[in-house]
One Martini backbone bead per residue (centre of mass of N, CA, C, O) as a GRO file, in nm:
protein
  130
    1MET     BB    1   2.175  -3.182   3.391
    2ASN     BB    2   2.306  -3.144   3.089
    3LEU     BB    3   2.397  -3.279   2.802
    4THR     BB    4   2.677  -3.150   2.777
    5MET     BB    5   2.786  -3.226   3.053
    6LEU     BB    6   2.764  -3.527   3.019
    7ILE     BB    7   2.933  -3.570   2.762
    8SER     BB    8   3.203  -3.436   2.890
    9GLU     BB    9   3.228  -3.648   3.123
   10ALA     BB   10   3.247  -3.891   2.944
   11ALA     BB   11   3.500  -3.782   2.778
   12GLY     BB   12   3.685  -3.611   2.989
   13ALA     BB   13   3.626  -3.317   2.987
   14PRO     BB   14   3.637  -3.008   3.061
   15GLU     BB   15   3.402  -2.772   3.134
   16GLY     BB   16   3.522  -2.536   2.962
   17ALA     BB   17   3.516  -2.681   2.676
   18ALA     BB   18   3.209  -2.715   2.664
   19GLY     BB   19   3.131  -2.417   2.689
   20ALA     BB   20   3.284  -2.314   2.432
   21ALA     BB   21   3.140  -2.506   2.227
   22SER     BB   22   2.859  -2.409   2.295
   23LEU     BB   23   2.898  -2.105   2.227
   24LEU     BB   24   2.988  -2.158   1.935
   25THR     BB   25   2.717  -2.298   1.837
   26LEU     BB   26   2.556  -2.018   1.879
   27ILE     BB   27   2.718  -1.799   1.719
   28VAL     BB   28   2.741  -1.891   1.427
   29PRO     BB   29   2.438  -1.871   1.332
   30VAL     BB   30   2.401  -1.573   1.397
   31LEU     BB   31   2.628  -1.466   1.206
   32LEU     BB   32   2.506  -1.595   0.953
   33MET     BB   33   2.235  -1.431   0.971
   34VAL     BB   34   2.361  -1.148   0.958
   35ALA     BB   35   2.494  -1.174   0.681
   36ILE     BB   36   2.248  -1.245   0.516
   37PHE     BB   37   2.086  -0.989   0.596
   38TYR     BB   38   2.293  -0.790   0.470
   39PHE     BB   39   2.302  -0.904   0.167
   40LEU     BB   40   1.972  -0.908   0.120
   41ILE     BB   41   1.895  -0.604   0.247
   42VAL     BB   42   2.088  -0.370   0.317
   43ARG     BB   43   2.256  -0.333   0.056
   44PRO     BB   44   2.042  -0.291  -0.166
   45GLU     BB   45   1.911  -0.044  -0.015
   46LYS     BB   46   2.158   0.143  -0.046
   47LYS     BB   47   2.171   0.135  -0.354
   48ARG     BB   48   1.895   0.257  -0.400
   49ASN     BB   49   1.943   0.527  -0.246
   50LYS     BB   50   2.185   0.614  -0.420
   51GLU     BB   51   2.034   0.625  -0.698
   52MET     BB   52   1.811   0.818  -0.604
   53GLN     BB   53   1.984   1.056  -0.526
   54ASN     BB   54   2.124   1.091  -0.812
   55MET     BB   55   1.868   1.155  -0.957
   56LEU     BB   56   1.786   1.402  -0.792
   57ASN     BB   57   2.049   1.561  -0.851
   58SER     BB   58   2.010   1.536  -1.190
   59ILE     BB   59   1.803   1.744  -1.204
   60GLN     BB   60   1.662   1.933  -1.481
   61VAL     BB   61   1.586   2.138  -1.703
   62ALA     BB   62   1.342   1.959  -1.917
   63ASP     BB   63   1.263   1.727  -1.756
   64GLU     BB   64   1.102   1.429  -1.730
   65VAL     BB   65   0.859   1.355  -1.472
   66ILE     BB   66   0.764   1.135  -1.199
   67THR     BB   67   0.550   1.096  -0.949
   68ASN     BB   68   0.414   0.928  -0.686
   69GLY     BB   69   0.116   1.019  -0.797
   70GLY     BB   70   0.157   1.024  -1.132
   71ILE     BB   71   0.275   1.295  -1.228
   72ILE     BB   72   0.344   1.441  -1.537
   73GLY     BB   73   0.640   1.637  -1.607
   74ARG     BB   74   0.797   1.946  -1.670
   75VAL     BB   75   1.087   2.112  -1.589
   76LEU     BB   76   1.141   2.449  -1.475
   77SER     BB   77   1.245   2.432  -1.172
   78VAL     BB   78   1.543   2.418  -0.938
   79LYS     BB   79   1.585   2.361  -0.608
   80GLU     BB   80   1.689   2.230  -0.323
   81ASP     BB   81   1.371   2.079  -0.242
   82THR     BB   82   1.243   2.181  -0.515
   83VAL     BB   83   0.993   2.151  -0.791
   84LEU     BB   84   0.889   2.284  -1.104
   85ILE     BB   85   0.602   2.179  -1.278
   86GLU     BB   86   0.470   2.100  -1.607
   87THR     BB   87   0.127   2.019  -1.697
   88GLY     BB   88   0.012   1.965  -1.977
   89SER     BB   89  -0.159   2.185  -2.207
   90ASP     BB   90  -0.246   2.411  -1.982
   91ARG     BB   91   0.005   2.477  -1.791
   92THR     BB   92   0.041   2.346  -1.519
   93LYS     BB   93   0.166   2.429  -1.207
   94ILE     BB   94   0.391   2.246  -0.987
   95ARG     BB   95   0.504   2.208  -0.654
   96VAL     BB   96   0.763   1.976  -0.562
   97LEU     BB   97   0.932   1.746  -0.394
   98LYS     BB   98   1.198   1.566  -0.467
   99SER     BB   99   1.108   1.313  -0.301
  100ALA     BB  100   0.838   1.284  -0.507
  101ILE     BB  101   1.026   1.165  -0.715
  102ALA     BB  102   1.047   0.867  -0.898
  103LYS     BB  103   1.112   0.965  -1.208
  104ASN     BB  104   1.347   1.000  -1.483
  105ASN     BB  105   1.294   1.000  -1.829
  106THR     BB  106   1.545   1.132  -1.956
  107VAL     BB  107   1.774   0.960  -1.842
  108HIS     BB  108   1.671   0.694  -1.966
  109GLU     BB  109   1.687   0.777  -2.254
  110ALA     BB  110   1.984   0.854  -2.270
  111ALA     BB  111   2.088   0.576  -2.185
  112ALA     BB  112   1.964   0.424  -2.423
  113GLU     BB  113   2.125   0.582  -2.647
  114GLN     BB  114   2.406   0.513  -2.550
  115ALA     BB  115   2.435   0.202  -2.557
  116PRO     BB  116   2.442   0.160  -2.877
  117ALA     BB  117   2.698   0.349  -2.913
  118LYS     BB  118   2.897   0.171  -2.764
  119LEU     BB  119   2.866  -0.086  -2.925
  120LYS     BB  120   2.949   0.043  -3.201
  121LYS     BB  121   3.238   0.125  -3.114
  122SER     BB  122   3.340  -0.160  -3.044
  123LYS     BB  123   3.308  -0.269  -3.343
  124ASP     BB  124   3.508  -0.066  -3.490
  125LYS     BB  125   3.728  -0.202  -3.358
  126PRO     BB  126   3.998  -0.348  -3.420
  127THR     BB  127   4.143  -0.658  -3.410
  128GLU     BB  128   4.432  -0.806  -3.258
  129ILE     BB  129   4.649  -1.051  -3.376
  130LYS     BB  130   4.923  -1.259  -3.224
   0.00000   0.00000   0.00000
């Protein structure tokens, strides 16, 4: 006999109640681990993938991009799944997959320029005291 059955017999509980309590003590930690796994790993990864997809979809001509291989260039044309970039002063043109683009510098610079403007606008508004 296992320990749970001995305890339930000593307490006078029916065997079904001990089995349900034992099952509950096994399921709760597993569910807790699944929830922690979801919130610490799955959810942030989905958020990163969504941000990356938005960045790739917002690439436009004349944006400065950096590829996963470290190549920095300016976008000359954008097609469905490829991008033609121009690198260096010798105007070398390279066609790369959109998925190989790691960063769009132009978007980050525009966002950095807009952030102080938003703060400035909020400071210009008079506050009303009631």
